[in-house]
C-alpha positions in Angstrom: 15.0 -110.0 165.6 13.9 -108.4 168.7 15.2 -105.2 170.1 15.1 -103.5 173.5 15.9 -99.8 174.0 16.3 -97.5 176.9 17.1 -93.9 176.7 18.8 -92.9 179.8 16.9 -89.6 180.0 18.1 -88.9 183.5 21.7 -89.4 182.5 22.6 -86.1 180.9 26.3 -85.8 180.8 27.3 -82.2 180.8 30.8 -81.2 179.7 31.3 -77.6 180.5 33.7 -75.2 178.9 34.3 -71.9 180.7 35.1 -68.8 178.8 36.7 -66.2 181.0 36.5 -63.5 178.3 32.8 -63.9 177.8 32.3 -64.7 181.5 29.7 -67.4 180.7 29.4 -71.2 180.7 28.9 -73.3 177.5 27.6 -76.8 177.9 27.4 -79.7 175.5 24.7 -82.2 176.5 24.7 -85.8 175.3 21.9 -88.3 175.9 23.3 -91.8 176.2 21.3 -94.8 175.3 21.6 -98.5 174.6 19.9 -101.0 172.2 20.0 -104.7 172.6 19.9 -106.8 169.4 19.1 -110.5 169.4 20.8 -112.7 166.8 19.4 -116.1 166.0 21.5 -119.3 165.9 23.4 -120.4 162.8 22.4 -120.5 159.9 19.9 -117.8 160.6 20.5 -114.1 159.8 19.3 -110.9 161.5 18.9 -107.6 159.6 19.9 -105.0 162.1 21.4 -101.5 162.5 23.3 -99.3 164.9 21.0 -96.4 165.9 23.6 -94.7 168.3 26.7 -92.7 167.7 29.8 -93.8 169.6 31.5 -90.5 168.8 34.6 -92.3 167.4 33.6 -93.2 163.9 31.3 -96.1 164.7 33.9 -98.7 163.7 32.8 -102.3 164.1 35.7 -103.0 166.4 34.4 -100.3 168.8 30.7 -100.8 168.9 30.8 -104.6 168.8 34.3 -105.5 169.9 33.7 -109.0 171.2 36.4 -108.4 173.8 35.1 -109.8 177.1 37.7 -107.9 179.0 40.1 -110.8 179.4 41.8 -110.4 176.1 40.5 -113.7 174.9 37.8 -112.2 172.7 35.1 -114.5 173.9 32.3 -112.0 173.8 30.8 -113.3 170.5 30.5 -116.8 169.0 33.5 -117.8 166.9 32.8 -117.2 163.2 30.1 -114.5 163.6 30.0 -112.5 160.4 28.7 -109.0 159.6 27.7 -108.0 156.1 27.6 -104.1 155.9 25.7 -102.3 153.1 27.0 -99.3 151.2 24.0 -97.2 149.9 26.2 -95.0 147.7 27.7 -97.9 145.8 24.5 -100.0 145.9 26.2 -103.1 147.2 27.8 -104.8 150.1 30.9 -103.5 151.7 33.7 -105.8 152.9 32.2 -108.5 155.2 33.9 -109.0 158.6 34.3 -112.2 160.5 34.9 -112.5 164.2 37.6 -114.9 165.5 37.3 -115.9 169.2 40.3 -116.7 171.4 43.6 -115.1 172.3 44.7 -112.7 169.7 41.3 -112.8 168.0 38.9 -110.1 167.0 37.4 -108.9 163.8 38.9 -109.4 160.3 37.3 -106.2 159.0 38.8 -103.7 161.4 38.0 -100.7 159.1 34.3 -101.4 158.7 32.1 -98.6 159.9 28.5 -99.0 161.0 27.1 -95.5 161.4 23.5 -94.8 162.3 21.2 -95.1 159.2 23.2 -97.9 157.6 21.7 -101.4 158.0 23.6 -104.7 157.9 23.2 -108.4 158.2 24.7 -110.4 161.0 25.0 -114.2 161.3 26.1 -116.2 164.3 29.1 -118.5 164.1 29.7 -121.2 161.6 28.4 -124.6 160.5 30.6 -126.4 163.1 27.9 -125.9 165.7 29.4 -122.9 167.4 26.8 -120.5 165.9 24.5 -120.1 169.0 21.9 -117.4 169.5 23.3 -114.4 171.3 22.7 -110.7 172.1 24.7 -107.6 171.3 24.3 -104.4 173.3 25.1 -101.2 171.4 25.9 -98.1 173.5 26.3 -94.6 172.3 24.9 -91.1 172.0 21.4 -90.4 170.7 21.8 -88.3 167.6 20.0 -85.0 167.8 19.4 -82.0 165.5 19.4 -82.3 161.7 20.6 -85.7 160.3 20.5 -87.6 157.0 21.3 -90.9 155.4 21.2 -92.3 151.9 18.7 -94.4 149.9 20.5 -95.9 146.9 19.1 -96.3 143.4 17.3 -99.6 143.7 17.7 -101.6 146.9 19.2 -100.3 150.2 19.4 -101.8 153.6 18.1 -98.8 155.4 17.6 -98.0 159.1 16.5 -95.2 161.4 19.2 -93.0 162.9 17.4 -92.7 166.2 16.5 -95.4 168.9 12.8 -94.6 168.8 10.1 -96.9 167.3 8.2 -94.9 164.7 6.4 -95.5 161.4 8.4 -94.5 158.4 5.9 -91.8 157.2 6.3 -90.0 153.9 8.1 -86.7 153.7 6.6 -84.4 151.1 3.2 -86.2 150.9 0.8 -87.4 153.6 1.9 -88.5 157.0 4.7 -85.9 156.9 5.1 -85.1 160.7 8.6 -85.4 162.1 9.8 -87.5 165.0 9.0 -84.8 167.6 5.4 -84.3 166.5 3.2 -84.8 169.6 0.3 -86.4 167.7 1.5 -88.3 164.7 5.3 -88.6 164.7 7.1 -90.4 161.8 10.6 -90.9 160.4 9.8 -88.8 157.3 11.2 -91.1 154.8 11.1 -89.5 151.2 8.6 -92.0 149.8 7.4 -91.9 146.2 5.3 -94.1 143.9 6.0 -97.8 144.0 8.6 -97.6 146.7 8.5 -100.8 148.7 9.7 -101.9 152.1 10.7 -105.5 152.9 10.9 -106.4 156.6 12.8 -109.4 157.6 12.0 -111.3 160.8 14.0 -114.1 162.4 13.1 -115.1 165.9 11.7 -118.1 167.8 8.3 -117.9 166.1 9.0 -116.6 162.5 11.7 -116.4 159.9 11.7 -114.7 156.6 10.0 -111.7 154.9 6.4 -110.8 155.9 4.0 -108.2 154.5 5.7 -105.8 152.1 4.2 -102.3 152.2 4.2 -100.4 148.9 3.8 -96.7 148.5 1.3 -94.7 146.3 1.7 -91.0 146.1 -1.3 -89.2 147.7 -2.6 -92.4 149.3 0.3 -93.4 151.5 1.7 -96.8 152.4 -0.6 -99.8 151.5 -0.3 -103.1 153.3 -2.3 -105.7 155.2 -0.6 -104.9 158.5 0.2 -101.2 158.7 -1.6 -97.9 158.1 -0.9 -95.2 155.5 2.0 -94.0 157.7 3.8 -97.3 156.9 5.4 -99.9 159.1 6.9 -99.1 162.5 10.7 -99.5 162.5 12.0 -100.7 165.8 15.3 -99.4 167.3 18.2 -101.3 165.8 16.1 -102.8 163.0 17.3 -102.8 159.4 15.0 -103.2 156.4 15.2 -103.4 152.6 14.0 -100.2 150.9 13.4 -100.5 147.2 12.9 -97.3 145.3 10.2 -97.4 142.6 10.6 -96.5 139.0 8.4 -93.4 139.5 10.3 -91.2 142.0 8.4 -88.1 141.0 7.2 -85.2 143.1 3.7 -83.7 143.0 4.6 -81.7 139.9 5.7 -84.7 138.0 9.4 -83.8 138.3 12.1 -86.3 139.1 12.6 -86.1 142.9 16.1 -87.5 143.1 18.0 -85.0 145.3 21.6 -86.3 144.8 23.7 -87.6 141.9 23.7 -91.2 140.6 20.1 -91.7 141.8 20.9 -91.6 145.5 18.1 -90.1 147.5 18.8 -88.2 150.8 16.6 -89.2 153.8 16.8 -86.2 156.1 14.9 -85.2 159.3 15.5 -83.5 162.7 15.1 -85.0 166.2 15.5 -83.7 169.7 15.2 -85.7 172.9 12.4 -84.1 175.0 
């Protein structure tokens, strides 16, 4: 999977609300961006994510409608399938399949793909219609405090912002946030034996590569990335496996929510 991102920094859309009583102007500023995701031909898969907020629930039918504007739903290959992941339940949510042609669309109209939730996508079907294609996701860049979930065991995780950064390790070394001017990271709450599995599927490689593992006090260890961990590209999903020793520096269990679900929180501001 390859991704391309562009933050439209010059396109700051200001919606002003005037208050006659206070005699002042209040503005809400949104930074709009887009990320282009490339999906390999059938039977290949891509592990991807939506790093932008569409402001309307991030439903699959909105962010990846497949409607080419003619009403024929020819914007995606027929049979394209999405497999969302639910971090809270620790399993896949209902898969959705795209049907091209008049009256077509997605079978899973209620599926939501919010920033921070990774998912698999597969092009077409075995009848030969599964060609390689690209999807352009458009939305607001999330700013301020944000969080997502890392389930007990495996999670298809993703960054909530369209910025390529190493995962880092909140609470240990490499703790700087996304806006740090010298060593920014995504501040993932890493603990002993946590492991990241990066999946690649493009013209030159397919499958899992080097799998970084985390050691408290030493950082991420792998043959291809430093102690700050692998860099996550905009729109890239990845497997995150929580180790059996999720302990803080004092030796206490570091789980911050019920049922073993860990909160991954950080703050970000477009500068």
